[in-house]
C-alpha positions, 0 to 999 in steps of 0.5 A, a space after each residue: 176128365 175124372 182122372 185129370 181132376 184127381 191128379 192121376 199121372 198119365 201112365 196110371 190113367 192110361 193103364 186105368 182107361 186102357 188107352 195109350 199114355 201119349 193119348 192121355 198126355 195129348 188130352 191132359 195138355 188140351 185141358 191145361 191149355 183150356 184152363 190157361 185160356 179161361 183164367 187169363 181172358 179177364 184182365 180185371 184186377 182181383 180184389 178183397 181176400 186174395 189167396 196165393 200159392 204156387 205149384 210145380 208141373 212136369 213129369 216124374 224125373 230123378 233128382 230134386 223135387 218141389 222147389 229144388 227141381 230144375 225140370 218142373 214148370 212153376 205156376 203161381 196162382 192168385 185166387 179171389 175168394 169165392 170168385 175167380 183165379 188167375 194163373 201165371 207161369 213164372 221162372 222162379 219163386 223169388 219174392 221180387 218175381 212174385 210181388 211183381 205178379 201180385 201188384 200187377 194182378 190185384 187191387 191195392 188194399 187187398 188182403 193177401 193170404 199164403 197157403 
């Protein structure tokens, strides 16, 4: 769990813990699925001060990194300061896509911050 929290890749975690990389990948996947389940079970709209950010997840591959990467999953996060977070997997980070997610997951009048 510590390695997951620190953001260590599966291969480094496997070497550090002395277990096979596939075992680490399976464990990390279970953690991610649990996070998704917990963050999506509440349908209440977020309100107040809201922070927005996106992150890119996937294995290390040659080629473009970050926004230019074709081989990464994009996760958009909406955080209600001091309370709860919603995570949403999106296909792109266009303004149209993200605004649709913001509008459907936040109360009107919330203060939005982008980090």
